[in-house]
C-alpha positions as CSV (number, residue, x, y, z in Angstrom):
1,M,0.0,0.0,0.1
2,S,1.2,3.3,-0.9
3,V,0.0,7.1,-1.0
4,G,-0.3,8.4,-4.2
5,T,2.4,7.3,-6.7
6,K,5.3,7.3,-4.1
7,P,6.2,3.6,-3.1
8,I,7.6,2.6,0.3
9,L,11.4,3.1,0.6
10,R,12.8,0.1,2.2
11,A,16.3,-0.1,3.5
12,Q,18.5,-1.8,6.0
13,L,21.8,-0.2,7.6
14,Q,24.8,-2.4,8.0
15,N,24.2,-2.6,11.8
16,G,20.8,-4.0,11.2
17,L,18.4,-1.0,11.6
18,K,15.4,-1.6,9.1
19,I,14.3,1.8,7.6
20,R,10.8,2.3,6.2
21,L,9.9,5.7,4.7
22,L,7.0,6.8,2.9
23,E,6.4,10.2,1.1
24,N,3.1,11.8,1.5
25,H,3.1,15.5,0.8
26,T,-0.5,16.2,1.6
27,A,0.2,18.5,4.5
28,P,3.5,19.8,5.7
29,A,4.1,17.4,8.6
30,A,6.1,14.1,9.3
31,S,5.8,11.3,11.6
32,C,8.5,9.4,13.0
33,W,8.3,6.1,14.9
34,I,11.1,3.9,16.2
35,W,10.1,0.4,17.0
36,Y,12.0,-2.0,19.4
37,R,11.3,-5.8,19.4
38,V,11.1,-5.8,23.1
39,G,7.8,-6.2,25.0
40,S,6.2,-8.3,27.6
41,R,6.8,-11.3,25.5
42,N,10.6,-10.8,26.1
43,E,10.3,-11.0,30.0
44,Q,10.9,-13.6,32.5
45,P,9.3,-14.2,36.0
46,G,10.8,-11.7,38.3
47,L,11.2,-9.1,35.8
48,T,7.8,-8.7,34.5
49,G,6.9,-5.0,33.5
50,I,10.6,-4.3,32.8
51,S,9.8,-3.2,29.2
52,H,7.3,-0.7,30.3
53,W,9.6,0.7,33.0
54,V,12.4,1.1,30.5
55,E,9.9,2.8,28.2
56,H,9.5,5.4,31.0
57,M,13.0,5.7,31.8
58,Q,13.9,6.6,28.2
59,F,12.4,9.9,28.7
60,K,14.7,10.8,31.5
61,G,17.2,12.1,29.5
62,T,20.8,12.1,28.1
63,P,23.8,14.3,28.6
64,T,22.9,15.7,25.1
65,F,19.0,15.9,25.7
66,P,18.5,16.3,29.5
67,A,14.7,15.6,30.2
68,G,13.2,18.9,30.6
69,V,14.9,20.1,27.3
70,L,13.0,17.5,25.5
71,D,9.9,18.5,26.4
72,R,10.6,22.2,25.8
73,A,12.1,21.4,22.3
74,M,9.1,19.4,21.3
75,S,6.5,22.0,22.6
76,L,8.7,24.9,20.9
77,H,8.5,23.1,17.3
78,G,4.8,22.3,17.6
79,G,5.3,18.5,18.0
80,T,3.6,15.7,19.8
81,W,5.4,12.8,21.1
82,N,4.7,9.7,23.2
83,A,5.6,5.9,23.7
84,M,3.8,2.8,24.1
85,T,4.9,-0.8,25.4
86,W,2.9,-3.8,24.5
87,L,3.0,-7.7,24.2
88,D,5.5,-7.7,21.3
89,F,7.2,-4.4,21.2
90,T,8.1,-0.7,22.4
91,T,7.7,2.2,20.3
92,Y,8.5,6.0,20.4
93,L,6.6,8.2,18.2
94,A,6.7,11.9,17.4
95,T,4.5,14.0,14.8
96,M,5.6,17.5,14.1
97,P,6.2,20.1,11.3
98,A,8.4,18.2,8.7
99,D,11.0,20.9,8.6
100,H,11.7,19.9,12.3
101,I,11.7,16.2,12.2
102,D,15.5,15.9,12.4
103,L,15.2,16.9,16.1
104,V,13.4,13.6,16.3
105,L,16.0,11.7,14.5
106,R,18.6,13.0,16.5
107,L,17.0,12.4,19.9
108,E,16.2,8.8,19.1
109,A,19.6,8.1,17.9
110,D,21.1,9.8,21.0
111,R,18.7,7.8,23.5
112,M,19.3,4.5,21.7
113,V,22.7,4.5,23.5
114,N,23.1,7.3,25.9
115,S,20.2,7.1,28.4
116,L,21.4,7.7,31.9
117,Y,19.2,5.6,34.1
118,D,20.0,7.7,37.2
119,P,19.4,5.7,40.2
120,E,17.4,8.5,41.9
121,E,15.2,8.8,38.7
122,V,14.6,5.0,38.9
123,E,13.3,5.0,42.3
124,S,11.1,8.2,41.7
125,E,9.7,6.1,38.5
126,R,9.3,3.0,40.7
127,T,6.8,5.0,42.7
128,V,5.0,6.3,39.5
129,I,4.7,2.7,37.9
130,I,3.6,1.0,41.1
131,S,0.9,3.7,41.6
132,E,-0.2,3.3,37.9
133,R,-0.4,-0.5,38.9
134,Q,-2.4,-0.1,41.9
135,G,-4.8,2.5,40.0
136,R,-5.4,-0.3,37.4
137,E,-6.2,-2.8,40.1
138,N,-9.0,-0.4,41.0
139,Q,-10.6,-1.3,37.6
140,P,-12.8,-4.4,37.7
141,T,-12.0,-5.1,33.9
142,F,-8.1,-5.2,34.5
143,R,-8.5,-7.4,37.5
144,I,-10.6,-9.9,35.8
145,E,-8.4,-9.7,32.3
146,E,-5.2,-10.4,34.3
147,Q,-6.7,-13.4,36.1
148,M,-7.8,-14.6,32.6
149,Q,-4.3,-14.2,30.9
150,R,-2.7,-16.3,33.6
151,A,-5.6,-18.9,33.2
152,A,-5.1,-18.8,29.5
153,F,-1.1,-19.2,29.4
154,N,0.7,-21.6,31.6
155,V,4.1,-21.1,30.1
156,H,4.1,-18.3,27.6
157,S,5.0,-15.1,28.9
158,Y,1.8,-13.7,27.4
159,R,0.3,-14.6,30.6
160,H,1.6,-11.6,32.3
161,E,0.3,-8.2,32.0
162,V,2.5,-5.3,30.2
163,I,2.6,-3.3,33.4
164,G,4.0,-6.5,35.3
165,D,3.4,-8.0,38.7
166,L,3.6,-5.9,41.7
167,A,6.4,-7.9,43.5
168,D,8.5,-7.5,40.3
169,L,8.1,-3.7,40.3
170,Q,9.1,-3.6,44.0
171,S,12.2,-5.7,43.7
172,M,13.6,-4.7,40.3
173,S,17.0,-2.8,40.4
174,R,18.4,-0.2,38.5
175,D,20.8,-2.6,37.2
176,D,18.1,-4.7,35.8
177,L,16.5,-2.0,33.9
178,Y,19.9,-0.8,32.4
179,A,20.8,-4.4,31.3
180,H,17.5,-4.8,29.7
181,Y,18.0,-1.4,27.9
182,Q,21.1,-2.2,26.7
183,R,20.1,-5.8,25.5
184,G,17.2,-4.5,23.6
185,Y,17.7,-1.1,22.4
186,N,20.0,-1.6,19.5
187,P,19.9,-1.3,15.8
188,S,19.7,-4.9,15.1
189,N,16.5,-5.1,17.0
190,A,14.5,-2.0,15.7
191,V,12.8,-0.5,12.9
192,L,12.6,3.3,11.9
193,A,9.6,4.2,10.2
194,M,8.6,7.5,8.8
195,A,5.8,9.0,6.8
196,G,5.0,12.6,5.8
197,D,6.4,15.5,3.8
198,I,10.0,14.2,3.1
199,D,12.0,13.4,0.4
200,A,12.6,9.7,1.1
201,Q,16.2,9.5,-0.5
202,A,17.4,12.5,1.2
203,M,15.8,11.2,4.6
204,L,17.7,8.0,4.1
205,R,21.0,9.7,3.8
206,R,20.4,11.6,7.0
207,I,19.4,8.5,8.8
208,E,22.5,6.8,7.6
209,E,24.6,9.6,8.8
210,L,23.1,9.6,12.4
211,Y,22.4,5.8,12.9
212,E,25.3,3.8,11.0
213,P,27.8,4.7,13.6
214,I,25.9,3.0,16.3
215,P,27.0,-0.4,17.1
216,S,24.5,-3.3,16.1
217,G,24.5,-4.8,19.6
218,E,23.9,-8.3,20.2
219,H,21.1,-10.0,18.3
220,W,18.5,-10.8,20.8
221,D,15.9,-13.7,19.9
222,Q,14.3,-14.5,23.4
223,S,11.7,-16.4,22.1
224,P,9.1,-17.9,25.0
225,S,8.1,-21.5,25.4
226,S,5.2,-22.5,23.2
227,E,1.9,-22.8,25.1
228,P,0.5,-26.1,25.0
229,Q,-3.0,-26.4,23.4
230,Q,-5.8,-26.0,25.8
231,T,-8.1,-28.9,25.9
232,E,-11.1,-27.7,28.1
233,E,-12.9,-24.8,29.2
234,R,-11.2,-22.8,31.9
235,R,-13.3,-20.4,34.3
236,V,-12.3,-17.4,36.5
237,E,-14.2,-15.6,38.9
238,V,-13.1,-12.3,40.7
239,Q,-15.0,-10.7,43.6
240,G,-14.4,-6.8,44.3
241,P,-16.2,-3.5,45.0
242,G,-18.8,-2.0,42.4
243,K,-22.2,-2.3,41.2
244,T,-21.7,-3.9,37.8
245,C,-21.0,-7.3,36.7
246,F,-18.6,-8.1,33.8
247,L,-18.5,-11.2,31.8
248,K,-15.5,-11.8,29.4
249,V,-14.8,-14.6,27.1
250,A,-11.3,-15.1,25.6
251,Y,-10.4,-17.7,22.8
252,H,-7.0,-18.7,22.1
253,A,-6.4,-17.2,18.7
254,P,-3.8,-17.4,15.9
255,A,-1.0,-15.3,15.4
256,G,-1.1,-12.4,13.0
257,P,0.6,-14.0,10.2
258,D,-1.2,-17.2,10.2
259,P,-3.8,-17.9,7.5
260,D,-6.6,-18.2,10.0
261,F,-6.2,-14.8,11.2
262,L,-7.9,-12.9,8.7
263,P,-11.2,-15.2,8.6
264,L,-11.2,-14.4,12.4
265,V,-11.1,-10.8,11.7
266,V,-14.3,-11.0,9.6
267,L,-16.0,-13.3,12.3
268,D,-15.0,-10.3,14.8
269,S,-16.6,-7.7,12.5
270,M,-19.8,-9.8,12.3
271,L,-20.3,-10.8,15.9
272,S,-19.2,-7.8,17.8
273,G,-17.9,-5.0,15.5
274,A,-14.5,-4.8,13.6
275,S,-11.4,-4.4,16.0
276,S,-9.1,-1.8,15.4
277,L,-5.8,-3.5,14.6
278,S,-3.8,-0.4,15.0
279,L,-4.2,-0.3,18.6
280,L,-5.1,3.4,18.3
281,G,-8.6,3.3,19.4
282,S,-10.5,3.8,16.3
283,A,-14.1,2.1,16.4
284,L,-17.0,2.0,14.3
285,S,-20.7,1.6,15.6
286,N,-21.5,-2.1,16.4
287,K,-25.4,-1.9,16.6
288,T,-26.2,-4.1,13.6
289,T,-23.7,-6.9,14.8
290,R,-24.9,-10.4,16.2
291,L,-23.9,-10.0,19.6
292,Y,-25.4,-6.5,19.8
293,R,-28.7,-7.5,18.7
294,A,-28.9,-10.6,20.8
295,L,-27.6,-9.3,23.9
296,V,-28.0,-5.4,24.2
297,E,-31.4,-5.2,22.4
298,P,-33.2,-7.7,24.7
299,G,-31.7,-6.0,27.9
300,L,-29.6,-8.8,29.0
301,A,-26.3,-6.5,28.4
302,A,-25.5,-2.9,28.7
303,G,-22.7,-3.1,26.3
304,V,-20.7,-5.6,24.2
305,G,-17.5,-5.6,22.2
306,G,-14.7,-7.5,20.9
307,G,-10.9,-7.3,20.7
308,L,-8.5,-8.9,18.3
309,W,-4.8,-8.2,17.6
310,A,-2.1,-9.2,15.3
311,T,0.8,-10.6,17.4
312,I,3.9,-12.7,17.1
313,D,2.9,-15.7,18.7
314,P,-0.8,-17.0,19.3
315,Y,-2.7,-14.9,21.5
316,L,-6.3,-14.4,22.6
317,Y,-9.4,-13.0,20.8
318,W,-11.6,-11.3,23.5
319,F,-15.3,-10.5,24.0
320,H,-16.4,-8.0,26.6
321,I,-19.8,-8.1,28.0
322,T,-21.1,-5.6,30.5
323,L,-24.3,-7.1,32.3
324,A,-27.5,-5.3,32.6
325,P,-28.6,-4.6,36.2
326,E,-30.1,-7.9,37.9
327,Q,-29.2,-10.0,35.0
328,K,-27.7,-13.5,35.6
329,V,-24.1,-14.6,34.2
330,E,-25.3,-18.0,33.0
331,K,-28.3,-16.5,31.0
332,V,-26.3,-13.9,29.4
333,L,-23.6,-16.6,28.8
334,A,-26.2,-18.8,27.2
335,A,-27.4,-16.2,24.8
336,F,-23.8,-15.4,23.8
337,D,-23.2,-19.3,23.2
338,T,-26.4,-19.3,21.3
339,E,-24.9,-16.8,18.5
340,I,-21.5,-18.7,18.7
341,T,-23.8,-21.8,17.8
342,K,-25.4,-20.3,15.0
343,I,-22.0,-19.4,13.4
344,L,-21.0,-23.0,13.8
345,E,-24.3,-24.3,12.2
346,K,-23.7,-22.4,8.9
347,T,-26.1,-19.7,9.4
348,V,-23.7,-17.1,8.0
349,T,-24.9,-15.7,4.4
350,R,-22.8,-14.2,1.9
351,I,-24.5,-10.8,2.3
352,E,-23.7,-10.9,5.9
353,I,-20.0,-11.7,5.1
354,E,-19.7,-8.9,2.6
355,K,-21.3,-6.5,5.1
356,A,-18.7,-7.5,7.9
357,I,-16.1,-7.3,5.3
358,K,-16.9,-4.0,4.4
359,Q,-17.1,-2.8,8.0
360,A,-13.4,-4.4,8.6
361,R,-12.2,-2.8,5.4
362,A,-13.7,0.7,6.3
363,L,-12.0,0.6,9.7
364,F,-8.7,-0.3,8.3
365,S,-8.7,2.3,5.8
366,Y,-9.5,4.7,8.4
367,D,-6.7,3.6,10.6
368,Y,-4.4,4.4,7.4
369,E,-5.5,8.0,6.7
370,T,-3.3,10.1,8.6
371,I,0.4,10.4,8.4
372,T,0.9,9.2,12.0
373,R,-1.2,6.2,11.3
374,Q,0.9,5.4,8.1
375,A,4.1,5.7,10.0
376,F,2.4,3.5,12.6
377,W,1.5,0.7,9.8
378,L,5.1,0.9,8.5
379,G,6.7,-0.2,11.7
380,F,4.0,-2.2,13.5
381,S,3.4,-4.7,10.7
382,E,7.2,-5.4,11.0
383,M,6.9,-6.4,14.8
384,F,4.9,-9.4,13.9
385,S,5.2,-9.9,10.2
386,E,6.4,-7.6,7.5
387,H,4.6,-4.8,5.5
388,T,3.5,-6.9,2.8
389,W,1.2,-8.0,5.3
390,V,-0.5,-4.5,5.3
391,E,-0.3,-4.1,1.6
392,E,-2.1,-7.3,1.0
393,Y,-4.7,-6.8,3.8
394,L,-7.5,-5.2,1.9
395,D,-7.4,-7.7,-1.1
396,R,-6.9,-10.9,1.2
397,I,-9.9,-10.1,3.2
398,Q,-12.1,-9.4,0.5
399,T,-11.7,-12.8,-0.6
400,M,-13.2,-14.6,2.3
401,R,-15.9,-17.1,1.7
402,P,-18.4,-18.8,4.1
403,E,-16.6,-22.0,4.2
404,D,-13.5,-20.1,5.3
405,L,-15.3,-18.5,8.3
406,L,-17.0,-21.9,9.1
407,E,-13.7,-23.7,9.1
408,T,-12.1,-21.0,11.2
409,A,-15.1,-20.9,13.5
410,C,-15.3,-24.5,14.2
411,K,-11.4,-24.4,15.0
412,Y,-11.2,-21.6,17.4
413,L,-14.7,-20.6,18.8
414,I,-15.3,-24.0,20.6
415,P,-15.7,-24.3,24.5
416,E,-12.4,-26.3,25.2
417,N,-10.5,-23.4,23.5
418,R,-11.8,-20.7,25.9
419,I,-11.5,-19.0,29.2
420,V,-14.7,-17.3,30.9
421,G,-14.1,-14.8,33.4
422,V,-16.7,-13.2,35.5
423,Y,-16.3,-9.9,37.8
424,V,-18.8,-10.3,40.6
425,P,-19.4,-6.7,42.4
426,T,-19.7,-7.2,46.0
427,G,-21.8,-4.2,46.3
428,V,-24.9,-5.9,44.8
429,G,-24.1,-9.5,45.3
430,I,-24.6,-10.6,41.7
431,H,-23.8,-14.4,41.2
432,A,-24.2,-16.7,38.3
């Protein structure tokens, strides 16, 4: 996929850094993302949450770019910047006027090797992250999802929340963080993606000038253990404060590059509304989906949604259901199962598939509209596959047939492949 007539420029430096550049001259702005293949997938017990913590420390400055200087420089030039840690990656992003994007390149090259990790800053950030963790524990959905992930994965590191376990956050040292930074933050483990009002060839030369001198670092391929196949349904119940009962169902799902992933994308669109694969929060109305009609319209649920993400290893396909007041969990779950059974009994029509495909394609197209999102996709696709996955997505999803969906549903949307979780609010004593 490209914008206008400009193709994507692909290059790789001798130190292993991959470059992906896309010219888009519709606005005088550019978006730069640098991606590292470092996420919770690469963490061991005792060090869970370390990737997210390192992300925070990368904003604490270098001798050349002290922390306060960074924020002021970005604001002065009209830029916005942020970072994100997830299962398979950590990424740093900035979007700003194109004639100032060189600031981002210099910053990222510098903090790739020169971040300070001052012990006092480490301790200060420990307090911040523990507070963040404790804040999430006050959210019923976080509490039940954490327990469901632990139930879903016995050996794979996807069992841990990205923010990490509290005990690990309390015990990790400055040396642990710095070692993780040195191991994972190097050119051979990174992709630099940029889209916007740039001259791609001139930008490549500038990137070579700034990044080629950086040592490649050790190749870090810390692949976790493969998760054994689940053979029976697993159930989790969490009790806590509040007045709302939440029901969640998570099926083990294929990895992003797996041929089964795209049929599941269409099923997701049909059942609860297309998921935003970009992780940037886009959404379309799901009021015409099967689960909305079966659960929300009759008053069984106050809301329903789904979540499907492209990952390196097989992860989970989530359904999130907020029960209506006084409704019973088993009644709502039975109505949910009825809709899944209809899929397995071949009730899907070609018209319904075309509608689901249209919705999924529309959401994906929206996710590719701005230069920030274009730069996102240039790098994100490289984290679990390669950019051809994005380029072929719209064409491949258009070819889905009823038999493709049935085969995929029968393989994944079955009780023995799922985890059912319930948050029971003690305030009103709702029980299944």
